N, C-alpha and C positions, 0 to 999 in steps of 0.2 A: 750853530750853538756850541758853546764850549763844553768839554767833557766834565762830568761830575767828579772825576778823578784828578782834576787840575785845580789846585788851590790858588788863592791870591795872597802873595807874600808882600808885606809892607815894611817900612822902616820900624815900625813898632812890634811886629811879630817875627821878623827875620831871625833873630837869634834863637828864639825858642823853637820855631818851626823848621828851620834849616840847619843852623849850626848845632842845635841840641838834638837833632834827629838820630834815632838808633839805625836808620836805614839810609842808603844813599839818597840824595835829593837832586833832582834835575830842576834847574831854575832857568827860566826863559826871560831875559831882560828885553823888554819891548816898549813901544809907544803906539798910542791910537793912530797917529799920522804916518806911521811907518809901513809902507806897502810890503816890503819883504817880510816883516813881522807877521802881517796878516796872511801871507803866503805860507809861512812856516807854522802857523797855529794849528792846522789840522794834523800836521805831523807830530806836534807836541801831544795833542789829544790822543793820537793812536798809540804813541809810545807810553803815555800814561796808562791807557786803557789796557795795554798788553802786559804791563808790568805791575799790576795791582798787587800789593802785598810784598813786592820786591823793593820798589822805591816809592818815594814820595815825589810828586811833581807839582810845580807851580809857576806863577808868572809874577814878575815885578814890573809894574808900570813906572818907567824911570822918570816920567814927568811929575808923577805923584809921590815918588819915593826916591828923591834925589840923593839922599845921605847914603843909602845903600849902593846906588850906581857909583857915586863918587868913591866910596870905600873900596870897591872892587874894580875901579879903573875902566868902567864901561865907557868907551869912547865911540863905539859903533854898534848899531843894532840891526838885526837881532844878534844878541850874544847869548849862548847857552852855556851854563856852567854846571858841571856835576860835582856836588859836594859829598865827601865821604868822610864820616866822623869829624865833621866841622872844618874840614880842610878842602881846598880846591883840588880835585882829582883830574878833571878834564875841562878844557874850555874850547868852545867852538864859536867862531865869529862869522857872521853871515848866514846865508841859507845853508843848512845842514841836512844831509840825507838821513832818512829814518834808519838806514842800516848802519851808519856811523854812530849814531846815538845808542842803538841797540847794542853794538859791539862794545861801546864804552861802559854801558851798564853791565854786560856780561862779564867784563873784566873785574868787576867789583864783587861778584857773588862767589 
């Protein structure tokens, strides 16, 4: 079960929820058929739960939200991008360790 602290970002809400956020936003680009994405999902949930109030976290299903995936050049998944003040602050491609995500978030506070 996904964490209540992980939102669903879409082509229609991405600008308001991510680019317009006053907090750093961790965005997991994934797809239902992607096994590494499923392996990464619990890590995303843990990071979101551990950083409530510090960051916003969410997922973009690239199959349903292709415009955002194209805009950010997502060519491999999972890709995790951390946005800060509407700009890309960090980008991770492939399975990423919780510690690496936590370190990237800590750099922004």
